[in-house]
Every structure is written in structure tokens, then in C-alpha cells.
BATI-942355 format. One record per residue: residue number from 1; residue in one letter; x, y, z of N, C-alpha, C, O in turn. Coordinates in Angstrom, 1 decimal, decimal comma. Atoms other than C-alpha are relative to their C-alpha. Example, Ala and Ser with C-alpha at 12.3 -4.5 7.8 and 13.67 -1.06 7.14 Angstrom:
<pts>
resi|resn|neast|nnorth|nup|caeast|canorth|caup|ceast|cnorth|cup|oeast|onorth|oup
1|a|0,9|-1,2|0,0|12,3|-4,5|7,8|0,9|1,2|0,0|1,9|1,2|0,7
2|s|-0,9|-1,1|0,0|13,7|-1,1|7,1|-0,8|1,1|0,8|-0,3|2,2|0,9
</pts>
This chain:
<pts>
resi|resn|neast|nnorth|nup|caeast|canorth|caup|ceast|cnorth|cup|oeast|onorth|oup
1|i|0,8|-0,9|0,0|0,0|-0,2|0,0|0,9|1,5|0,0|2,0|1,6|0,6
2|t|-0,9|-1,1|0,1|1,3|3,4|-0,8|-0,2|1,1|1,0|0,4|2,2|0,9
3|q|0,2|-0,9|-1,1|0,1|5,1|2,3|0,7|-0,4|1,2|0,8|-1,6|1,5
4|n|-0,5|0,2|-1,5|1,7|5,3|5,7|-1,2|0,0|1,1|-1,7|1,1|1,4
5|n|1,1|0,1|-0,7|-1,0|4,1|8,0|-0,2|0,8|1,3|-1,2|1,2|1,8
6|q|-0,2|-0,8|-1,2|0,3|5,8|11,1|-0,5|1,3|0,1|-1,4|1,7|0,9
7|d|0,3|-1,4|0,1|0,0|9,4|10,2|-1,0|0,3|-1,4|-1,3|1,5|-1,6
8|n|0,8|-0,3|0,9|-2,1|9,1|7,1|0,5|0,8|-1,2|-0,2|1,6|-1,8
9|v|-0,9|-1,1|1,0|0,7|10,8|4,7|0,3|-1,1|-1,2|0,3|-2,3|-1,0
10|t|-0,4|0,8|1,0|1,6|9,6|1,3|1,4|-0,4|-0,1|2,2|0,4|0,0
11|n|-1,4|0,6|0,1|4,7|7,5|1,0|0,9|0,7|-0,5|0,5|1,1|-1,6
12|p|-0,9|-0,7|0,6|7,7|9,4|0,4|0,6|-0,7|-1,3|0,9|0,0|-2,2
13|s|-0,6|0,7|1,0|9,0|6,8|-1,9|-0,9|0,2|-1,4|-0,5|0,2|-2,5
14|l|0,7|0,0|1,2|6,1|7,2|-4,2|0,0|1,5|-0,7|-0,1|1,7|-1,9
15|i|-0,2|-1,4|0,5|6,4|11,1|-4,3|1,5|0,0|-0,9|1,7|0,4|-2,1
16|r|-1,3|0,0|0,5|10,2|10,6|-4,9|-0,2|-0,7|-1,6|0,2|-0,1|-2,6
17|g|-0,1|0,6|1,4|9,5|8,0|-7,9|-0,9|0,9|-1,0|-0,8|0,8|-2,2
18|l|0,7|-0,7|1,0|6,9|10,5|-9,4|0,9|1,1|-0,4|0,9|1,4|-1,6
19|q|-1,0|-1,1|0,2|9,5|13,3|-9,1|1,2|-0,5|-1,1|1,8|0,4|-1,7
20|v|-0,7|0,5|0,9|11,7|11,0|-11,3|-0,7|-0,6|-1,3|-0,1|-1,2|-2,2
21|s|0,7|0,5|1,2|9,0|10,2|-13,7|-0,1|-1,6|-0,1|-0,1|-2,2|-1,3
22|s|0,0|1,4|-0,2|9,0|6,5|-12,6|-1,5|-0,4|-0,5|-2,6|0,0|0,0
23|a|1,2|0,6|0,4|6,4|4,6|-14,7|-1,0|-0,7|1,2|-2,2|-0,5|1,4
24|q|0,4|0,7|-0,8|5,8|2,3|-12,1|-0,9|0,9|1,2|-2,0|0,6|1,7
25|s|0,6|-0,9|-1,1|5,2|5,2|-9,4|-1,3|0,7|-0,5|-2,3|0,7|0,2
26|w|1,0|-0,6|0,9|2,8|6,9|-12,0|-1,4|-0,8|0,1|-2,4|-0,3|0,4
27|g|0,9|0,9|0,1|0,8|3,7|-12,3|-0,5|-0,1|1,3|-1,7|-0,2|1,4
28|q|0,5|0,0|-1,3|0,6|3,6|-8,5|-0,9|1,0|0,3|-1,9|0,7|0,9
29|f|0,6|-1,1|-0,3|-0,6|7,1|-8,3|-1,3|-0,1|-0,7|-2,3|0,2|-0,2
30|y|1,3|0,1|0,8|-3,2|6,5|-10,9|-1,0|-0,9|0,8|-2,1|-0,6|1,2
31|d|1,1|1,2|-0,6|-4,6|3,3|-9,4|-0,5|0,5|1,5|-1,5|0,2|2,0
32|l|0,6|-0,2|-1,6|-4,8|4,8|-5,7|-0,8|1,6|-0,1|-1,8|1,8|0,7
33|y|0,6|-1,3|0,0|-5,8|8,5|-6,5|-1,1|0,4|-1,2|-1,9|1,3|-1,1
34|a|1,1|0,1|1,0|-7,9|8,0|-9,7|-1,4|0,2|0,5|-2,2|1,1|0,2
35|p|1,5|0,1|-0,6|-11,0|7,0|-7,8|-0,1|1,2|1,1|-1,3|1,6|1,3
36|l|0,3|-1,2|-0,9|-10,4|9,8|-5,1|-0,4|1,2|-0,9|-1,5|1,7|-0,8
37|i|0,2|-1,3|0,8|-10,3|12,6|-7,7|-1,4|-0,1|-0,9|-2,1|0,9|-1,0
38|i|1,2|0,2|0,4|-13,3|11,1|-9,7|-1,4|0,2|1,0|-2,3|0,9|0,7
39|n|1,0|-0,1|-1,2|-15,6|10,6|-6,6|-0,1|1,5|0,5|-1,2|2,1|0,5
40|f|-0,1|-1,3|-0,4|-14,5|14,0|-5,3|-0,7|0,7|-0,9|-1,8|1,2|-0,6
41|a|0,6|-0,8|1,1|-15,4|15,7|-8,6|-1,6|-0,2|-0,3|-2,4|0,7|-0,7
42|k|1,4|0,3|0,2|-18,7|13,8|-8,8|-0,8|0,6|1,2|-1,8|1,2|0,9
43|k|0,5|-0,3|-1,3|-19,6|14,8|-5,1|-0,2|1,5|0,0|-1,1|2,0|0,6
44|r|0,1|-1,4|0,2|-18,9|18,5|-6,1|-0,9|0,3|-1,2|-1,0|1,5|-1,3
45|g|1,0|0,0|0,9|-21,4|18,1|-8,9|0,2|-0,2|-1,5|-0,6|0,1|-2,3
46|c|-0,4|0,4|1,5|-19,6|17,0|-12,1|-0,6|-1,2|-0,3|-0,6|-2,2|0,5
47|n|0,5|1,4|0,5|-21,2|14,3|-14,3|1,3|-0,7|-0,2|2,4|-0,2|0,2
48|a|-1,0|1,0|0,1|-19,1|11,3|-15,2|1,1|0,5|-1,0|2,3|0,5|-0,6
49|p|-1,1|-0,7|0,9|-17,3|12,9|-18,3|0,6|1,1|0,4|1,8|1,2|0,0
50|q|-0,5|-1,2|-0,3|-16,7|16,1|-16,8|1,1|-0,5|1,5|2,1|0,0|1,7
51|a|-0,9|0,5|-1,2|-15,2|14,0|-13,5|1,3|-0,4|-0,7|2,4|-0,1|-0,3
52|e|-1,2|0,6|0,8|-12,8|12,1|-16,2|0,7|1,2|-0,2|1,8|1,4|0,3
53|d|-0,7|-1,2|0,3|-11,9|15,5|-17,3|0,9|0,7|0,9|2,0|1,2|0,6
54|v|-0,5|-0,6|-1,0|-11,1|16,8|-14,1|1,4|-0,9|0,7|2,3|-0,4|1,3
55|l|-1,2|1,0|-0,4|-8,9|13,6|-13,3|1,1|0,4|-1,2|2,3|0,7|-0,7
56|q|-1,1|-0,2|0,8|-6,9|14,2|-16,6|0,5|1,2|0,4|1,7|1,2|0,7
57|e|-0,7|-1,2|-0,3|-6,3|17,8|-15,8|0,7|0,1|1,3|1,8|0,6|1,5
58|t|-0,8|0,0|-1,4|-5,5|17,2|-12,2|1,3|-0,8|-0,2|2,2|-0,5|0,5
59|v|-1,2|0,8|0,0|-2,9|14,5|-13,2|0,9|0,8|-0,8|2,1|0,5|-0,7
60|l|-1,1|-0,7|0,8|-1,3|17,0|-15,8|0,4|1,1|1,1|1,5|1,5|1,0
61|a|-0,4|-1,0|-0,7|-1,2|19,6|-13,1|1,0|-0,5|1,1|2,0|0,2|1,6
62|v|-1,1|0,7|-1,0|0,5|17,1|-10,6|1,2|-0,1|-0,7|2,3|0,2|-0,1
63|i|-1,4|0,0|0,7|3,1|16,3|-13,3|0,7|1,2|0,0|1,9|1,2|0,3
64|k|-0,9|-1,3|0,1|4,1|19,9|-13,6|0,0|0,5|1,5|0,7|1,6|1,7
65|a|-0,2|-0,5|-1,4|4,0|20,5|-9,8|0,7|-0,9|0,8|1,2|-0,6|1,8
66|i|-0,9|1,1|-0,8|5,7|17,3|-8,6|1,3|0,3|0,2|1,8|0,1|1,3
67|p|-1,5|-0,3|-0,1|9,4|18,3|-9,4|0,3|0,8|1,0|1,3|0,6|1,6
68|n|-0,3|-1,0|-1,0|9,1|21,2|-7,0|-0,7|-0,3|1,3|-0,8|0,6|2,1
69|f|0,8|0,3|-1,1|7,2|19,5|-4,3|1,1|-0,3|1,1|2,0|-1,1|0,8
70|d|-1,0|0,6|-1,1|9,4|19,1|-1,0|-0,7|-0,9|0,9|-1,7|-0,5|1,5
71|i|0,5|1,1|-0,6|8,7|16,0|0,6|0,1|0,4|1,7|-0,8|0,1|2,5
72|h|-0,5|-0,2|-1,6|10,3|17,2|4,2|-0,6|1,3|0,3|-0,2|1,6|1,4
73|r|0,4|-1,2|-0,5|8,5|20,5|4,4|-1,0|-0,2|1,0|-1,9|-1,0|0,7
74|e|1,0|-0,1|-1,0|6,5|21,0|7,4|-1,3|0,5|-0,4|-2,4|0,0|0,0
75|k|1,4|-0,9|0,5|3,9|23,3|5,8|-0,5|-0,6|-1,0|0,1|-0,4|-2,1
76|g|0,6|0,5|1,1|1,7|21,3|3,6|0,3|-1,4|-0,3|1,5|-1,8|-0,3
77|k|-0,2|1,4|0,2|1,2|17,5|2,8|-0,6|-0,1|-1,7|-1,4|0,6|-2,3
78|f|0,3|0,3|1,4|1,0|16,0|-0,9|-1,7|0,0|0,0|-2,3|0,3|-1,0
79|r|1,3|0,4|-0,3|-2,5|15,3|0,3|-0,8|1,4|-0,4|-1,7|1,5|-1,3
80|s|0,9|-1,4|0,1|-3,5|19,1|0,6|0,5|0,5|-1,6|-0,2|1,3|-2,2
81|l|-0,5|-0,5|1,4|-1,5|19,8|-2,8|-1,1|-0,6|-0,9|-1,7|0,1|-1,8
82|l|0,9|0,6|0,9|-3,7|17,2|-4,4|-1,4|0,7|0,1|-2,1|1,1|-0,9
83|f|1,4|-0,6|-0,4|-6,8|18,6|-2,8|-0,2|1,3|-0,9|-1,0|1,5|-1,8
84|k|0,1|-1,4|0,6|-6,1|22,2|-3,9|-0,1|-0,3|-1,6|-1,0|0,2|-2,1
85|i|0,0|0,2|1,6|-5,4|21,1|-7,7|-1,3|-0,7|-0,3|-1,9|-0,2|-1,3
86|t|1,2|0,5|0,4|-8,3|18,9|-7,8|-1,3|0,9|0,2|-2,1|1,0|-0,7
87|e|1,1|-1,0|-0,1|-10,8|21,6|-6,3|0,1|1,1|-1,3|-0,9|1,4|-2,0
88|s|-0,3|-1,0|1,1|-9,3|24,1|-8,8|-0,6|-0,5|-1,3|-1,3|0,2|-2,0
89|k|0,5|0,6|1,2|-10,0|21,9|-11,7|-1,7|-0,3|0,0|-2,3|-0,2|-1,0
90|v|1,5|0,1|0,1|-13,6|21,2|-10,7|-0,6|1,5|-0,2|-1,6|1,6|-0,9
91|i|0,1|-1,4|0,4|-13,8|25,1|-10,6|0,0|0,4|-1,4|-0,9|0,9|-2,0
92|d|-0,3|-0,3|1,5|-12,3|25,4|-14,0|-1,1|-0,7|-0,9|-1,6|-0,1|-1,9
93|a|0,9|0,5|0,7|-14,8|22,9|-15,3|-1,4|0,7|0,0|-2,0|0,9|-1,1
94|y|1,1|-0,8|0,0|-17,7|25,0|-14,0|0,3|1,2|-0,8|-0,6|1,6|-1,5
95|r|-0,3|-1,3|1,0|-16,0|28,1|-15,8|-0,3|-0,4|-1,4|-1,1|0,3|-2,1
96|r|0,1|0,4|1,5|-15,8|26,3|-19,1|-1,5|-0,4|-0,5|-1,8|-0,4|-1,7
97|n|1,4|0,4|0,5|-19,5|25,3|-19,1|-0,9|0,8|1,0|-1,7|0,2|1,8
98|k|0,6|-0,9|-1,0|-20,8|28,3|-17,3|-1,4|0,2|-0,5|-2,3|0,6|0,2
99|r|1,4|-0,3|0,5|-23,8|28,5|-19,6|-0,9|-1,2|0,2|-2,1|-1,0|0,1
100|e|0,8|1,3|-0,2|-24,9|24,9|-19,0|0,6|-0,3|1,4|1,8|-0,7|1,5
101|i|-0,5|0,1|-1,4|-24,5|24,7|-15,1|0,2|-1,3|0,3|-0,8|-2,1|0,4
102|i|-0,4|1,3|-0,3|-22,8|21,6|-14,5|0,1|-0,4|1,7|-0,1|-1,5|2,2
103|v|-0,3|0,2|-1,4|-22,2|22,1|-10,8|-1,1|0,6|0,7|-1,5|1,7|0,5
104|d|1,1|-0,5|-1,0|-25,0|22,3|-8,1|0,4|0,3|1,3|-0,4|0,4|2,1
105|d|-0,4|-0,3|-1,3|-23,0|22,9|-5,3|0,3|1,6|0,0|1,0|2,1|-0,8
106|p|-0,1|-1,3|0,1|-23,4|26,6|-4,3|1,3|0,5|0,5|1,7|1,7|0,2
107|e|-1,4|-0,7|-0,3|-20,0|27,1|-2,7|0,8|0,1|-1,0|1,5|1,2|-1,0
108|i|-0,7|-0,2|1,1|-18,5|26,3|-6,1|-0,7|0,9|-0,9|0,0|1,3|-1,8
109|i|0,4|-1,1|0,7|-20,8|28,7|-7,6|0,3|1,5|0,5|0,5|2,5|-0,1
110|q|-0,3|-1,2|-0,7|-20,1|31,3|-5,2|1,6|0,4|-0,2|2,0|1,6|-0,3
111|k|-1,3|-0,1|0,0|-16,4|30,6|-5,6|0,3|0,9|-1,5|1,0|1,9|-1,7
112|y|-0,1|-0,5|1,5|-16,8|31,3|-9,5|-0,5|1,3|-0,2|0,1|2,1|-0,9
113|q|0,5|-1,4|0,1|-18,8|34,4|-9,1|0,9|0,9|1,1|0,4|2,1|1,2
114|g|-1,0|-0,7|-0,8|-16,0|35,8|-6,7|-0,7|0,4|1,5|-0,3|1,3|2,2
115|i|0,5|-0,2|-1,4|-18,2|35,5|-3,6|0,5|-1,2|1,0|-0,2|-1,9|1,6
116|e|-0,5|1,2|-0,7|-15,9|32,9|-2,0|0,0|0,3|1,3|0,4|1,3|1,8
117|q|0,5|0,1|-1,4|-17,0|32,0|1,5|1,6|-0,1|0,6|2,7|-0,5|0,1
118|a|-1,4|0,0|-1,0|-14,3|32,4|4,3|0,4|-1,5|0,4|1,5|-2,0|0,6
119|s|-0,6|1,6|-0,3|-14,5|28,6|5,1|-0,4|-0,9|-1,3|-1,3|-0,7|-2,1
120|n|-0,1|1,0|0,9|-14,0|25,7|2,9|-0,2|-1,2|0,6|0,3|-2,2|0,0
121|k|0,2|1,2|-0,9|-15,1|23,2|5,4|-0,8|-1,1|-0,7|-0,4|-2,2|-0,7
122|e|0,6|0,9|0,7|-17,6|21,6|3,3|0,7|-0,8|-1,0|0,7|-2,1|-0,9
123|s|-1,0|0,3|1,0|-15,2|21,0|0,4|1,2|-0,9|0,8|1,3|-2,1|0,4
124|s|-0,8|0,8|-0,9|-12,6|19,7|2,9|-0,4|-1,3|0,4|0,2|-2,3|0,1
125|r|0,7|1,1|-0,6|-15,0|17,3|4,6|-0,2|-1,0|-1,1|0,1|-2,2|-0,9
126|i|-0,1|1,3|1,0|-15,9|15,5|1,2|1,4|-0,4|-0,4|1,6|-1,6|-0,6
127|w|-1,1|0,6|0,5|-12,3|15,4|0,2|0,6|-1,0|1,2|1,0|-2,2|1,0
128|d|-0,3|1,0|-1,1|-11,4|13,8|3,6|-0,6|-1,3|0,1|0,0|-2,4|0,2
129|k|0,7|1,3|0,0|-14,1|11,4|3,5|0,2|-0,7|-1,0|0,4|-1,9|-0,8
130|t|-0,4|0,7|1,0|-13,4|10,4|0,0|1,4|-0,5|0,2|1,5|-1,8|0,2
131|w|-1,2|0,5|-0,2|-9,7|10,1|0,7|0,0|-1,2|1,1|0,7|-2,2|0,9
132|e|0,0|1,1|-0,8|-10,4|7,8|3,7|-0,6|-1,3|-0,7|-0,1|-2,4|-0,5
133|n|0,7|1,1|0,7|-12,7|5,6|1,5|1,1|-0,6|-0,9|1,2|-1,8|-1,0
134|v|-1,0|0,5|0,8|-9,8|5,4|-0,9|1,0|-1,0|0,6|1,4|-2,1|0,1
135|l|-1,0|0,8|-0,6|-7,4|4,3|1,4|-0,4|-1,2|0,7|0,5|-2,1|0,9
136|l|0,8|1,1|-0,5|-9,9|1,9|3,0|-0,1|-1,1|-1,0|0,2|-2,2|-0,8
137|s|-0,2|0,8|1,2|-10,3|0,3|-0,4|1,2|-0,6|-0,4|1,3|-1,7|-0,9
138|a|-1,4|0,6|0,3|-6,7|0,0|-1,0|0,4|-1,0|0,9|1,1|-1,9|0,5
139|a|-0,5|0,9|-1,0|-6,1|-1,6|2,3|-0,8|-1,3|0,0|-0,2|-2,3|0,2
140|i|0,7|1,2|0,3|-8,8|-4,1|1,7|0,5|-0,9|-1,1|0,8|-2,1|-0,9
141|k|-0,6|0,8|0,9|-7,4|-5,1|-1,6|1,3|-0,7|0,3|1,4|-1,8|0,0
142|v|-1,2|0,9|-0,6|-4,0|-5,8|0,0|-0,3|-1,0|0,8|0,2|-2,1|0,8
143|t|0,5|1,3|-1,2|-5,7|-7,7|2,8|-0,6|-1,2|-0,5|-0,4|-2,3|0,1
144|i|0,6|1,2|0,9|-7,6|-9,9|0,5|1,2|-0,9|-0,5|1,3|-2,1|-0,2
145|d|-1,1|0,7|0,5|-4,4|-10,8|-1,2|0,8|-0,8|0,8|1,3|-1,9|0,5
146|k|-0,8|0,7|-1,1|-2,7|-11,6|2,1|-0,3|-0,9|0,8|0,5|-1,6|1,5
147|v|0,7|1,1|-1,0|-5,0|-13,8|4,0|-0,8|-0,9|-0,8|-1,2|-0,7|-1,9
148|q|1,0|1,3|0,6|-7,0|-16,9|3,3|-1,3|0,7|-0,1|-1,6|1,7|0,5
149|p|1,6|-0,3|0,2|-10,6|-16,5|2,3|-0,8|0,0|0,9|-1,8|0,8|1,0
150|l|0,9|0,3|-1,1|-12,1|-17,7|5,3|0,4|1,0|1,2|-0,4|1,5|2,0
151|t|-0,5|-1,2|-1,1|-9,9|-15,2|7,5|-0,7|1,3|-0,4|-1,5|1,9|0,3
152|y|0,7|-1,3|0,4|-11,0|-12,3|5,4|-1,4|-0,1|0,1|-2,0|0,9|0,5
153|k|1,4|-0,1|-0,4|-14,7|-13,4|5,4|-0,5|0,1|1,4|-1,6|0,5|1,7
154|c|0,3|-0,2|-1,6|-14,6|-13,6|9,3|0,0|1,4|0,3|-0,9|1,9|1,0
155|f|-0,2|-1,5|-0,1|-13,2|-9,9|9,2|-0,9|0,6|-0,6|-1,4|1,5|0,0
156|e|1,2|-0,7|0,8|-15,7|-8,8|6,7|-1,2|0,0|0,6|-1,8|1,0|0,9
157|q|1,3|0,3|-0,8|-18,6|-10,1|8,4|0,0|0,6|1,4|-1,1|1,2|1,7
158|t|0,3|-0,5|-1,2|-17,9|-9,0|11,9|0,5|1,5|0,1|-0,1|2,4|0,7
159|f|-0,5|-1,3|-0,1|-15,7|-5,9|11,5|-0,8|1,0|-0,8|-1,4|1,9|-0,3
160|i|0,6|-0,9|0,9|-16,9|-4,2|8,3|-1,4|0,3|0,0|-1,9|1,4|-0,2
161|k|1,3|-0,1|-0,1|-20,5|-5,4|8,5|-0,6|0,1|1,3|-1,8|0,3|1,4
162|g|0,6|0,0|-1,2|-20,9|-5,5|12,0|-0,7|-1,0|0,6|-1,4|-0,7|1,6
163|k|0,6|1,1|-0,4|-22,3|-8,8|12,5|0,7|-0,6|1,1|1,9|-0,8|1,1
164|k|-0,5|0,7|-1,1|-22,1|-10,6|15,7|0,9|-1,2|-0,3|0,6|-1,9|-1,2
165|v|-1,0|1,1|0,2|-19,2|-13,3|15,9|-0,9|-1,4|0,2|-0,8|-2,2|-0,7
166|k|0,8|1,1|0,2|-21,7|-15,9|16,9|-0,8|-0,3|-1,3|-0,9|-1,5|-1,7
167|d|0,9|0,0|1,1|-24,0|-15,3|14,0|0,8|-0,5|-1,3|0,3|-1,3|-2,1
168|v|-0,9|0,3|0,9|-21,0|-15,4|11,8|0,5|-1,6|-0,1|0,5|-2,3|-1,1
169|a|-0,5|1,5|-0,6|-19,8|-18,7|13,5|-0,9|-0,9|-0,7|-0,5|-1,8|-1,4
170|t|1,0|1,0|0,4|-23,1|-20,3|12,7|-0,2|0,1|-1,5|-0,6|-1,0|-2,0
171|k|0,3|-0,4|1,6|-23,4|-18,9|9,0|1,3|-0,9|-0,7|1,2|-1,5|-1,7
172|l|-1,3|0,7|0,6|-19,7|-20,3|8,5|0,3|-1,4|0,3|1,2|-1,9|-0,3
173|n|-0,1|1,2|-0,7|-20,0|-23,5|10,4|1,2|-0,1|0,6|1,7|-1,2|0,5
174|i|-1,1|0,1|-0,8|-17,1|-22,8|12,5|-0,2|0,7|1,5|-1,3|1,2|1,9
175|s|0,4|-0,5|-1,4|-16,6|-21,8|16,1|0,0|1,4|0,3|0,6|2,1|-0,5
176|p|0,0|-1,3|-0,2|-17,1|-18,4|17,4|1,6|0,2|0,4|2,0|1,3|-0,1
177|n|-1,0|-0,2|-0,2|-13,6|-18,8|18,8|0,9|0,4|-1,1|1,7|1,3|-1,0
178|l|-0,6|0,0|1,1|-12,3|-19,3|15,4|-0,1|1,4|-1,0|0,7|2,0|-1,7
179|v|0,4|-1,4|0,6|-14,1|-16,3|14,0|0,5|1,1|0,5|0,8|2,1|-0,3
180|a|-0,7|-1,1|-0,6|-12,7|-14,0|16,5|1,6|-0,2|-0,2|2,3|0,8|-0,5
181|q|-1,6|0,0|0,5|-9,1|-15,3|15,8|0,2|0,4|-1,5|1,3|0,9|-1,9
182|h|-0,1|-0,3|1,5|-9,6|-14,7|12,1|0,0|1,6|0,1|0,9|2,3|-0,4
183|k|0,2|-1,4|0,2|-10,9|-11,2|12,7|1,1|0,7|0,7|1,6|1,7|0,1
184|h|-1,3|-0,7|-0,7|-8,1|-10,3|15,1|1,3|0,0|-0,7|2,1|0,9|-0,6
185|k|-1,3|0,1|0,9|-5,4|-11,7|12,7|-0,1|1,2|-1,2|0,9|1,8|-1,5
186|v|0,0|-1,0|1,1|-6,6|-9,2|9,9|-0,1|1,4|0,7|0,4|2,3|0,1
187|y|0,1|-1,2|-0,7|-7,4|-6,4|12,4|1,3|0,5|0,6|1,5|1,7|0,7
188|t|-1,4|-0,5|-0,5|-3,8|-6,2|13,9|1,0|-0,2|-1,2|2,2|0,1|-1,0
</pts>
């Protein structure tokens, strides 16, 4: 996984790979962040083709910005840079299509009209929630590849879906203790 789970920051080796134009790093970037960018654009009011445009424009902007990005600077994370670029591309999409309103988010419309609100809390909240969902999806994909199907099934049923250990044990025809062990194995 390309994220550091302790502090939720982008792995510096991924950023360094992007800075030297590593095809593998750009593939990882796209696999991890394309769903984030597209989901964010859609939640901000873009339709599917416009969200794809936002993705492409964001990737091009990141390509231009990444060589100057300082991994070690205290002020700002890659996640913040990506958020600012993505949101600006959503606003650009609105500006390009101002005759046919594609964005129904009042905050975006106000930004376009120059009435920018002091707070960008809703946009940041949407970004953070989308970010968390993308990270969770990536972690689940890695987990599925690393554990036995029964182990993952026990984890999924109890932790993700919130079912009781006893009910899962009955459904899978195994002991509740074994269900708990499998859940714990994935959780830790």
C-alpha cells in the first residue's frame, strides 16, 4: 500500500518516484488517486465525463507541480496539494461550462462568481471522507491478497458489516473462537 497508516501521509518513496518520472510510481499514483479525484469531482457536482476531465487535468497539473514538491517541508502535505489542484480543476470545469450549469454546489458557484466564502469546510470534509474511503479500499485489496478467504470473510462479516461473532460462526459453520481469531488476525 502506498500510504503510511500511522499518520495518513503519502509514502515519500511514491513521491520520489513521481519526481523522477517512474512509470511504476505513476501507475501506483493513478491506481490509488484516480478513484479519489473522480469521486470528489462527482460529489462536487460534475457528471461522469466532466469528472474524467477533472481527473486528466489534475494529473497534468500534478505532473507539472511534483518536481518542485518538497517531501520534507512541514507546511503542507501531498494530500493538501492534490486537494487544491483537484478543487481548482472542478472550478475550472464550471467556468468552461458556465452556460450549462454542471455544478449544483452553491459553494463552487459562489467561488466562480467571486463571492468565495471564508470557510471551505464542506469541500474539505468531502475530500477527507473520499480520501479515507480510497485508503480503506486500497487496504482491503491488499488484505484480501494476503490472507486466506475464510480469514477475510470472518473479518468482513464481523468488523466491516458489524455482524455478531456468534452469527458469523453459525453461518460459516465454525466455532465463534475461530471467527474471533480470524478477525483479530486481519485487524492487527
